[in-house]
N, C-alpha and C positions, 0 to 999 in steps of 0.2 A: 503494500499499499504506500502510495507517495504521500509524503507529508507537505508537499509543496502545492497547496490547493488554492483556488482562485479565492480571493479576499473581497469582502464587500466593498472595499475602497477601489477594487478594479472595475466595478460595475458603473456604468451611466444610469443614474438612478431617477433622474428627472421625469415625472409623469409616469413612471413605470409602476406596475402592480407587483408587489413583492408579499410573498407567503414567508413567514418568519416562524421557525420553530424555536421557543424558548423552553426553559425548564422552570416553570412555576409551581412545581409540586412542593409547596412550602406548608409548614404547620400553621393551622388555622383554629382558633378557639373563640367560641362565642361570638362568631362572625367577624373576628380581626385575625390579621396575620401576626403570628408571635415572632416570627424569625424571618426577616425580608432578605437576607443575604443573596438568595438566587435571584431576586427581582432585581436587586441593586446591580448584580453582576451583568445583568442584560441591558442596563441603561445606555452605555456607550454605543451599542449597536442601534438601539431605538432611536436615540437622539441624532445619530448619524442619517438614519433614514429620513427622519423628519427634516433635518436641515438641508438634505438634498433633493427634497420634493418628491419623494417617494409615496405611493399609496400603499399603506402597509397594514397588513392583518396578521395578528399574533396568534399562535396555537400552541396549545400545551395541554398535558394530561395533569390530573390532579386525584391522588389517593388510587384506590382500587375499587371502582364502582362494579357492581355485579351484573354486567351485561345491559345496562340501561341508565337512563337519568336517575340520580338520587340528589335530593336537595343539599345534603350536606357536603357533596363533591362539586358544587356550582363554582364557577370562577369569579362569581360577583365579588366576595370580599378581596380577591386577589387583584382584580381590575381596579377596586377603589383605592387600595394601597399603591398600585401602579401610578395612578393618577394623582396621588399625593406626591408622590416621589417626583413625577414630571411637571407638577404644578398646574395641571389642567385635568379635568375629569375625562376619563377613558370609557368609551361606551362597550359594554360587554352583550354580546348577542346571546339569544337562548338556544342555539345550536351551532353546530360547525359546518353543516351542509343544509341543502335544501333551497328551494325557490326564494323564500325570504332572504336567506343568507346570501345567495346570489345576487339579488338585487341591491342589498345594502353594500356589498362589496364593489359592486359595479358603479355605485353612487360615490365611492371615496374620492375625496379632493386631495391634490398634492400636499403633502405633509401631515396627513391625517393618519392616525392609528386607531385601530379597534381590536378588541379581543374576542376570540371565537369561544364558545362553549367548550367544556372538557371533551376532548377527543375520544377519551376512553367510555364515553356514554354509547358509543357504538362499538360493537364486539369486532367489527371489521378493522378496527385501527390495529389491534395487536396480531390479526391474521395477516396484515400487510396486504388486504385486498386491493387489487388494481382498480376496480371500479370506484371504490371509496377514495382511494388515493387521488383519482382523477377528479372526483368531486371536491375533495379538500383542496386541490390546487386552485380551483376556482378562476382558471384561465390566467394564472400569474404568469408575468414574464420571467421573474426570477425566484429561486428558493434560496433562503439564507437559513443555515442551521447554526444556531448559537446555543444549542442544549446539549453540552457535551456529557452531562450526567446519564442522558439516555443513548448516546452514540453507538452504544454497544448492542443496541436493539434494532433489528430490521422490521420497524413498524411503519404503518402508512405516512405518519406525519414526520418521521425521522428519515426514511429512505425512499418509500414509494412515491411521495410527492415529486421527487427529483426527476423522475421519468416523464413529467408532464410539462416541463418548463424549459425555457431557452437554455438557461445556466443556472449552476447551483454553486454557492459560495459559502464560505464560513464568516461568521461574525467576528467581533474583537474577542469575545471569550474563548471561542473554539481555536482561534488563530494563536492566542497566547497558550493555550494548552499544547497544541502542535509544536509550537516554538521551544517550550521548556522540555516537555515529555519527550519530542522527537530528537531534541538535541542530546539529552541524557542517554538514549539509546544509540543514536547515530555517530555524534562527535562530542563525547564527554571530555572536558579538560579534566586531566589528571593529577594527582591521584583521585579516583572515582569510587566513592563508598556507598553502598546501599545498605538501608537498615530494614529487615524484615521482621516484624513482630504479630502479635495476635495469636488467637486460640490454637488453632490447628495447622498442620502441615499441609492437609488436604486441600485447605483453602489458598495456600501459597506456593506450593511446591512447583507450579508451572512457572510463576514469577520467579522463584530462585533459580530454576534451571535455565531461564533465559537471561538472567542477569550475570549469573556465575562467570560464564566465558568473558564477559565485557568488564566487569568490575575488578577493582584492586583488592577491595575487600567486602565481604558481605557479613555484617553484624547481625546476629540473631537473639531475639528475646520474645518475651510473652510465653504463652502456653505451650506453644510448639517446641520450646526448648527441651522440654523434658522427654519427649520422644526420641529427641537426638541423644540426650544423656542416657536414655535407656538402651539406645542402639550401642552405646559405649560401654554397657555393662554396669552402669552406676544405679545406686540406689535413689529412686525419685519419691518415694513414700506414696501419699495419696494425690501427688500433683497429675495435672491432666495428662493423658498419654492416649494416643491412638495406637493400640495394639497392632493393627493391621498395616501400620505405617512405618514400624520400626525397621524392616528390612529395607525400604525405600530411603529412610533417614540414614541408615548405614552406607548404602550405596552412594548417596548424595555427598556424605562426607569423604567418601573414597575418591570421588570424582572432583572435589572441590579444588584440589591443587594447593591446599593450605590457605585458601582465601577464606573460608568460613570460619567466623570467630563467633564462639559461644561464650556465655557468661561464666564468670569464675566464682560467684558467689550469689547467694540469693537471702531475700527476706522469706522467712518461712513461719507458719503458725499451725496449730492443731486445729484452728477454728477457720472456717473459711468465711462465713457470714458475719461481716463485721458490722453491717447496718441494723441487725435484729437484736442488738444488746449483747451478742456474743462477741466481746472486744478482743478476746485471746489475747496472746503476747507474740509480738513479732520479734524473731530470732534471726540474726545474721549467720549464715553457716556457708562453708565452702561448697563448691559444686559436688563434691563426693561425701558430703556431710548431712545431707538431707534425712531427717529421721523417719522411720517407717510410718509413724502416724501423722506425719506433718504434710501441709501443702506448700508448694512453693508459688508466691504471690507476686513477687516482684524481683527484679535484679537488685543485687547488694551494691555497697559502697565501692568496693574494688573493681567490680563489673563497670559501675558508673565512671570511675576513673580511667578504666582501660578503654572504654567506648569513647569517652571525652578525648582522650589523647589522640586516638585515631582519627576522630571526626575534625579536630582542629588542625590536622595537616592535610585535610582533604580540599580539593578544589571544585568537585561535584558531588553532591550528597542527594540521594532519593530516599525519602522515608516513608516506609508503608507498615503500619501497625504498631500498637503500643507495647512497652516493655513489661507490662503487668496489669493488674487488675485496677486500671486508672481512674475508674468510676469512684473508688473509694480513695479517700485523702490520704490514708495510711499507707496505700499500696500504690501510690501515684507517683513517687519519688523519682523512680528510674525513667519513667515516661517524661516527666517534666524537666529531669536533668537532661535528657536527649534534646528536648525543645530548647533548653538553655544554650546547649553546645552548638545547636544550629544556628541559633541567633547570633552566637559569637563568631561562628565561622563565616557567615553571612557578612558581618562587619569586616572581616578580615579578607573579604573579596571572593569568597566561595559562592557558586551557584547552588541554591538549596531548594529542593522541590519537594513539597508536602503531598503525598499520594492520595489525597481524599480520604472519605471515611472516617475511621477512628482517629486516624493521625491528624486529620484536619480538625476534628473535634477537640482533639488533645491540645493543638496548636493554639485554637481559640480559647480554650480554657485557661491555657497558661497566658494568655493575653499577649502573645507574641506572633501574631498573624502578620503584622506590618514589618517585623524584624527579620523575615526569611524572603527568599527570592519570589516565590511562586506557591500558592496553595491552590492545589487541583479541585475543581467543583465536582469532579466525578466520584464515585465509589467503585461500583462494578466496571465502570467504563475504564477509569484509570488503571485498575488491577489488569483488565484484560489488554489494555494498550501496553502496559510495562511487561506483560508476558509474552508480547510479539504477536498477539492475535489482530485480525481485521476488524476494524469497526464500521459497520454498515453505515452509520450515519456519517462517517468522514469519507469512506471509500467511495460513497455515491457523489461526493462534490466534484466539480469541474476541476481538472488539473490545470495548472497555470499554462 
């Protein structure tokens, strides 16, 4: 898949009808958006379309409606918040296809922006039904995809629409995702360090195997660590372990050419549930000293120092996955220490990329989002991109 895609600034937008896929799948409570980060991320593309005199209709999914319209999944509160951010009300239509929608889109004026109803109110969306995709295109001249978080899905609004327009381009958000993630895969400045965390090897093994040949060091943390330790014959107590992945962990270690670095100590406890009053006692132990009745819950101070030393020498860093149970303050120290190290590395000139999902949540929670080079908006899309898979919502865009 080429990373060099047509960009919205390459298009002559004046008086052109433009279909734009945004990712407005945001949390809503009591009719109000409670986290507008994804809406804010789409603003540069929307404002550019307005300024260039395009006739723009936005489309997105919201939640998981069960095969038809559901009031709790209507786009109205999202459109209201978008209007507040843009400084002018945004009209929300009550469907995304049909004669009334066709007529309203045909009446769009240059610089005007409207928001279609939830595309997942139609089951044909997730089936990438070509008839539905053609209806969704509404005779647009161009398709602009700026929804990186859904780019790994071949749905009608993310991929199908591209077949019924003259040209397809990426917006500012996807342009930045391709720039940072693509550069990390294709032309990283070295030393190049990747950090892989999270609960399970099964969710990250493709990522690790794709990165290992390219990185100088791969740091491993989180629950997946214990399957690697088990593969080395070490006692892991009650720590998370995928028994059916032990042999895979052993093979990965053998093929890593010494690039794979595991933690050397852990924070452990005989109690896992810290939030239900079972505070337990956290104990720092070496990697070969986990008690039979204990859980490994976070990396320890020696591991933090080891990882920090490696990260501060790096010039390119990609982080995907926490170092421990970061949702609980007592076992979030390893994850936040990595976040701090990335901020320091960035200040020293490194390119630091946060790979969406839990890593993005952790960097936001640490208050360091603006201290790193780039925070990906994708979860599954970022992971699949870094695994080397083709993203349908990117592959469908016109090459330069």
